[in-house]
N, C-alpha and C positions, 0 to 999 in steps of 0.2 A: 504494500500500500504506500502511496505517496506520503512523505514525512509531514509536510505542512500543506494540507489540502486548501485551507482557507487562503493562504498567501498565494498559492498557485492560481486559484480561481479568481482572485482579486485582480491579477495582472492580465487575465485573458482578454482578447479583443472581442468586440461585439460584431465584427464583420462576418460575412458568410465564408465558408471554407470547409476543409476536411480535417478530421482528427483521427489519430491512430493510438489505440490502447496497446501498451507494450508491457510484457512480463519481465521477471527477473533474469531470464535468459536472453533478453533482447529480442524476443520473438513478437512480431505484431499479431495480437490476438483478434483485433477488430478494427475495421475501417468504417467511418461514418461521415456523413455530410451534415451541414447545419446552415440554416439561415442566419442564426446568431450563435457563434461558437461558444461564447461565454455561457449563454443560457442553456444550450444543449449539453455541454460537457458537465456543467454543474448538476444537471438532473441525475447523472449517474451516481453522485455521491450523497444522495438523500438516504434517509434511514431505511426506507422500504423500497422494494423494486417490484415491478409487475410480474417478473418471472424468475424462477430459480436459476435459469441460465444466465441472466444478467447479474444476479448476485454472485454466482460462481466466478464470473469473469472479473467483476469489480474487486473481489478479494485478492486477485493476482496482479492487479495493476500496480506497477512501480513508476511508470512514466507515461505521460500523454504528450505526443507531438502534434502540433497543429500547423496547418498551412492555409493562411487566409487567401481568398480569391476575390476577384472583383464582382462576380455575379454568382447566383445560385447555379446557373447553367454550367459555368466553369467548374464549380464544386462537384456537380454531377459527373462531368467528364473525368475529373481527377479521381473521384472515388471509384468509378468503374475501372479505370486503368490500374489503380492500386489493388483492388480486389482481384483482378485477373492475374496480376503479377505476383502477389503475396499469398493468395488463398488463405486468408485469416481463418482461424479455427471457429470463431464465434459469428462470422458472417454466414448468411445463407447463400450458398454458392451455386450458380447455374453454370454447368459445364456445357458450353456450346462450341464444340470444336469445328463446326462448319458454318459458313455463312448461309443465309437463306437463299434459295434458288429464285431465279427470275425467268420470265419468258421474254425473248429478245427478237425484235424485228430489225434486221441488219440494214445498214445504209448502202443500198445497191439499187441499180436500175430495176431489178426484179428482187425485192427484199426476200430474205430467207427467214423463216420462223425457226427458232432454235432454243434449246435449253441453255441457261447461262447461270454461272455461279461466280461471284467476284464483285469487284468495284464497278459501279455503273458509270457511264460517260455520256456525252451529248451527241456522240456520233450515230447512235442507234436509238430505237425506241425500246424502252424497258417497261414491262408490266409485272407487278408483284409488290413486295416479295410474296412467295407462296410458302405454305407451311412445310412442304416436303417435295421431293422430286416427283413422286407419283402424281401430285396435283398439276405440276407443270406439264408432264407428259400427256396427261389426260386432256389438258387444254390444247396442246399441240395437235392431238388427234382430232379434236373438234374443228380446229382451223383447217386441217387437211380435208376432212369430210365435207365441211360446209363451204369454205372459201377456196379450197384447192391450192393452198399456198405451198411452195416448195420447201423441203427440209434438207436438201443435199448441200454439201460443202461447195464453196465457190469454185474450187479447183475441179470438182466433178462436173459442176454446171457448165463450166467454160469449155469442156471437151466432149460434151454429149453430141452424138450425131443422129441418135434416134431416141424416142421416148423410153423412159425407164418403166419398171413395173408399177411404180406409184401412179404414173399417168394411165397405165392400162387398167388399173383397178379403180380409176376415178378418184384418186387421192391427191392429184396434182394436175394443174392446167398446162404443164409442159412448156413453160416459157423458153426453155433451153433450145427447143426446136421450132419456136415461133408458132405454136398452136394458139397462142393468145397474144394480143397486141400489148405493148407497154402501157397504153392508156387503160385498157380493160383490167390488166393485172393491178395497176395502181388503184383502181376503184375497189377491187377485191381486198387489197391491203387496207384501204381506208375503212371499208366495212368491218374488217376483222378488228381494227383498232377501236372502232366504236363499240363493237361487241365486248371487247376486253375492258373498256371503260364503263360498261354497264348500260349503254344506250341500245337496249335490245329492241325496243319498239321501232326505232328508226331503221334498224337492220332488217327486221321482219317486213316492214312496209316497203323497203327498197327491193327486196327479193320478190315480194308479191307483185310489185309494179313491173319488174322485169319479166316475170312469168306471164302476166297478162299481155304485155307488149309482144312478147315472142309468139304467144298463142294467136294474137290478132294478125300477125304477119305470117301465120301458118308455119312458123318454125317450131314444129311440135317437139323435135328432139331437144332443142334448146329450152323450150318450156318445161319439158319433163326434167331436165337437169335442175332448173330453178325450183321445180316442185319438190324434187328430192332434197335439195338444200334446205328448203323451208321445213320439210318433215324432220330432217336431221337436227336442225336448230331447235325446233319445237320440242323434240324428245330430250335434248340436252337441258333446255330451260326447265322442263318438267322434272327431270331427274335432280336438278340442282335446287329445287324448291325456291325458285326466285320470287322475290317480292316485287312483282311487276309494277306496283303502285309507288314504290320508293327505290327504283333501280339505281339511284345515285349513292346509295349507302356504301361507304367504306368504313369498316369497323374491325377491331380486334376484340374477340370475345375470350375472356380470361377466367377460367374456372379453377379454383384452388380447393383440393380435397385432401383431408387428413384422415387416415385410417390405418389402424394396426401399427402405429409408430412410423408410418411412411407418409411422404408428402408427394402429391402429384399436382403439377400446374399444367393444365391443358389449354393450349392456345389454338383457337379456331379463327381463321381469317375469312372475312367477307369483303369482297371487292366488287363494286358495281352491282351489289345486290346478290352476287353469286357466292354461295358457301363453298370455299375452295378446299376445305379439309381441316384436319386437326394435327397438332404436334404436341404429344405428351412429353413432359420433362419432369425429372426427378431430382430436385436440388439436394445438395448436401446440407443437412441440418443437424446440429449437435444434439438437440432434444426436440422431438416432434410432438409437442403437446397439442391438445385440441384447440387451444386459443391462439395458436401461432399464425393462423390464416392471414390476418391483416399484415403482419410483418413479412410473410412470404410474398404477398402481393406487392408490397412496397419494394422489396428486394428485386422482384422480377422487373417491375417498371424501371427501376434504377439501372439495371444491367442490360435489359433487352433492347432498349431503344436508343442507346448511345451511338451506335454505329450503323443504324438502319432507319429507313423512313418510319414515321408513326402516323397512323390515320387520325382523322379528326375525332373519332368516336371510340371510346374504350368501354366495353360492357363487362362488368365484373360481378362476382357473387360474394365478395367480402367487403365489409365496411372499411373505408380508408380515410383516415384523418391526416392527410398530408398535403395541404394546399400549396406548400412551398415546392413540393416535388412536381405537382402538375404545372405550377408556374415555371419551373425550370425546364420541364419538357416542352411547354409551349414556347418559351423563349428560344430554346434550341431549335425547334421545328419551324419557328417563324409563323405560327398560326395558333389559334386557340384550340386546346385539347379538352374535350368534354368527357367526363366520366359518369356513367350511369350505373347505379346500384340496383334499381328496381325497374327494369325495362318492361315494355308492354308489347302486345301484338306479336309480330314476327320476331322482333328482337328478343322477346321472352322465349320463343321457341329456340332461337339460336343459343341462348344461355343454358336452357334446360338440356339441349343436346350436348353442349360442351361439358356440363356437369356429369351427364350420363357416361360420356366417353372417358372422362377422367376417372370415374368410379370403376369402369371396366378395365382401364389401363392399370390402375393401382391394384386391383384384384389379381390381374395377371402377373404383375410385378411381385406381389407377396407370394403367390404360388411358385414362381420361378426361384425366388430367393430361398423359399423353404426347401426346395429340392437341392439347390446349390449348397445350402448350409448343411444339409444332411450328408452330402458327399464330402464336404470339407471336414465335418466332424469324423466321418469314417476314416479319412486319410490321417487325421491327427491321432486318432486312437490306434490305428494300425501301426504307425511309425513311432508311437510313444512320444509325441511332441508336446504333451500337456505342460510339463514342467518348463520346457524351453520357452513356450509361448508366455506362460505366466511370468517367468523371469524377465523376459523382454518387456512385457506389459508394465511390470512394476518399475522398470528402469526408464519408462517414458518413451521407449522406442515405438510403441504402438501409435501414440499420438502423432509422432513425427512421420511414420510411414503412411498413415491414412489421412494426413492433412487435418488432424483435429476431429475426425469423425468419431473416434473412440473416446469414451469418458475415462479420465484419469482417476486413480483412487482419491477419495475425498479426505481432507485433513480434519476429520471429525470422528465422532464415535462410529458413524456408519462405515468408516473406511476399514474397520476390522473385518468386515465380511469380504468374502472372495469376490473378485470381479465377475460380472455376468459372463456366462459361457459364450454368448453370441459375440461379445466384444473380443474375447480371446480368439475365437475362430476367425473373425474378420481380419485379424492381424497376420494370419498365416501367409507367408510369401514363398512362392515356389518359382524357381527359374529352371528352364529346360533348354538343353543344347542339342542341335542336330547338324549334320554335315550333308551337303548335297553337291554332286558334280556329275558330269557325263564322261565316263572313262578318263577321269582326271582333268577334264576341261572345265573352266569357269567355276572353280571350287568356291562355294559359299558356305558360311556357318551362320546359324541363327541362334538367338537367345530370346525366348519369349517369357513373359512374366504373368503369373497368376497371383492375385491377392484381392482381398475384399470380396471373395466368392466369385470372382470373374476374371477373365483375361483382360489385361491392361495393355491394349495395343499401342498406346502412346509411349510405353516403356520398352517396346521391342527393339532389338538391335540386330543388324546384319554385319558380318565381317567378311571382307574380301580376303581370301586366304592366298598368300603369295610366298614365294621363296621356299617351297617344299617340292618333293618329288610328286609329280602328278599321280593322283590316286592313293596317296598315303593318308588314309583317314585318321590314323593315330596322330601324325604330325599336325593335321588340320585341327583336330580336337584340342591338342596341346596349345596351339596358337590362339584359338578362340577363347578358351578358358583363361589363359594367361592375360590376354588383352582385356577381358571383362573384369578381372579381379585385382590386377596389379594397380597400386595406388600411385606411386611415383610422385608423391607430394600433392596430388590432386585433392579436390573436395572430398571429404569422407563419404563413402558410399553406404547404402543400405545393404547389409548382408542378409541374404535370404535364409529361411529356415530349412529349406530343402533345395538341393541342386540335382535335377534329373539329367542323366546322361543316356541318350538313346544310342544303344550299341551293345557290343559284347564285352568280354573281359578286357580286351586291349584298350578300348576307349575309356573304360572305367579306371583302369590302372594308370593311364595317362593323366586323367583328372586328379587321381589321388596324388600323383607325383607333383603336379602343379600346386595343389593345396598345401602339401608339406613344404614346398619351396617358398610359398608365400606366408607360411606360418598360420594357415587357416585350419579349422576343425574338419577333419576328413569324415566325421560322422554325418556331415551335411549331405554327403554324396549318396545318391540312390541310383543305381544302374537299372535300366529297363531293358531286359534281354528278351528278344522276340521269341515267341513259341513256335510250335510246328505250323508250317504254312503261313506264318505271320498273322494268325487269326487273333483278333481282339479277345481278351479273356484268358489267353494261354501264356501271357508274359510272366517272366520271373523277375522279382525284384532282388537285386544283388547289392551287397553292402561291402565297401572296401575296408571297413574297420573291424572285420572279423565276425560280425553278426551272421547268423545262418540266413540263407536265401529264403524268400517267401514266394509261394505260389498261391495266390488268393483265389483263383478260379473264376470262371465266367460269371458275370452279373454282380460281382462284388463292387459296392459303390466306390470304395477307395481306388480300385483298379480302373473303374470307368472314368474317374476324374484324372488319373494319371494318363490314361489313354487319350483323353481329350486334350490335355496339355501337350503330350508327345506328338499327336497328330497336328496340332497347331504349329508346333516347332517345325515339323516336316513340311507343312504347307508353306510356311514363311520362308524356309530355306530354299525350297524347290522353285518358288516363284521368282525369288531373287536370282537363282542360278540360271533359270531360263532367260530372264531379261538380260543378264550379263552375257550369256552365250550368244543370244540373238544379236546383241550389239557387236560382239567380237566377230561373228560370222557375217554380219550385215545381211541377215536373212530375217524373214518374218516368223513369228511363233506359230503362224498357221501352217508353215511347212512341216512342222513336227507332228501334226495331227493326222492320223490315219484316215483316209477318205477325202482329204483335201488335196486335190491336184492343182495344176496351174490354172485351169479354167474356173473351178469353183473359188479358188483364192482370189482371182481377178474379179469375179462377180461380187464376192463379199466386200472387197476393198472398194469397189466402185459404188456398191449400194450404200455403204455406210461412210464413205469418204475417207477411208484409211483404217489402220489397225486400231487406233484409239476409238473410233466409232464402232468397230466390231466388238471391242471389249465392253463398251457401254450398252450394247444391244442386249435385250432379253431373249430368252428362248423363242418367244412368240415372234419377235422381230426377225430373228435368224431364219425362221420358217418361211418368211416372205421371199427369201432368195431362191431363185430357181435351182433345183438340184439338191437342196438341203432338206433331208428328211428329219423327222422329229428326233430319232436316235442320234443322228449326226449333230443336230443343233444342240442337244443336251450335252454331247461330248465336247463340242466347241466351247460352250459356256463353262463347263467344268474345268477344262484345261486352261482357260484364260482367266480364271478367278481363283 
């Protein structure tokens, strides 16, 4: 606790800004913003607090750093940047490792409609953001069916000599071979833009007018085309449950649901009256009590809209007493932001649907976590890791590993009780190594990470193995393990509780030698020796510290978890190896798939505009290419992912 709180608070500025609560170890526990720094920081040092979480944090404060800003909007930006970079334990953290996707109409004589993710510019038209990639792709399919806009890459478009399959199935007007004039195509683009902006009535009226005009001129084939477009658009509008009386609505519907100690924030986006879909998020919360809803909502608004557009209307299911936050968001957006807590009519339907979807998502999350925790517990018990986890927990390592998600032992009478089992299980960290190459070529090693009951893809590592005899798996394993765990004066690393080595006695012995050379505990190493015919469930666990081998048998939950981690290491290694090999050979990964010859390869690349487009295609998309069967499409998708 700060020595002289009264003196500290007396000298605080009343300007807006950001404050940071810091503990005895110099760790930032909490980052907050304030309209009045003095008033806001002083509120933490009152005798009573609204929640035990706040009381727990205040007990550990030894220093408060403040950064005054000129405006509340600047404070909002600074707070968001600090939260993302520091991940403070007592903040509600929203992990959003991807930007929201957009639909893009390119700046071209014949504009292309495309999926886009990244920073927007003024060179093209952008519509969105959308809650997920599926919503963008569905909208692209609508524009193809109704307005016949092209989706091919410009390089493909420039070299077409005859219509592609999209034109033949009436999903494109084939401007590449002059089936449509630039003027008529521009009209279709403008109609598509109006549709995306929510002007559905005008688009329907225009199509109906064109249909009647073509019918009057006895151009029945063209009239039938407009009739089909009207029908397709009508079905889309009916499916989307559009509010045709208020089609100008742009709104974000935000539902916060707390259940079973878990928190879900479901974001539903409505643009131009069209409900585009939902995006459920599960923030990191130190203690998820039933009354934390308003705080979660405030954290979401603070973090979600800093680097992306915000609509005029926010519809929420939680009370929010934060006028300064709305003022800051309005100032940042350059327009007034309205927040509605009790919506009516169609807006009420949107909110009810968002709440229902949040409840479904959180129920699924709880079920998945229960299964994951069961397998984690089985692995801990099988390997006898309980004492090791508890020792690390008591040393405070758990809090550091999980970014403050795990509760530390309390410094009161209640702290004599053992930590909750679920907290201990969540601290388990497993790392797994695997080697991949093709007859010694393009050798790659992978290291994947499992903790908090899930794979942590952000912490994966790949190692390009060089300077060894091609095909020497033992030397490759030695180099990978050494590079992962040697410190050489670098920042102290988090040591896992288990290191899985995929391979036989040779690879396990190499790992043991490296651990002894680095002064590490060889009991961390667990070898995964494949069984007969490499079938899952027949593996043997081998220990280099003298413990007897274990054959758990098919269906054992601990072995299923080990197999999952091992398979992920294999996948990560082999995808890296294939990319490296293809780059070295300057050939396509398609060349390595049985059933893909020169003609099919060319058709795939032409249809999707290159290998990147083929990788982004779904199985259904691949089936649209001539000569690609369902079995082959599934194999292509599997090999490229």
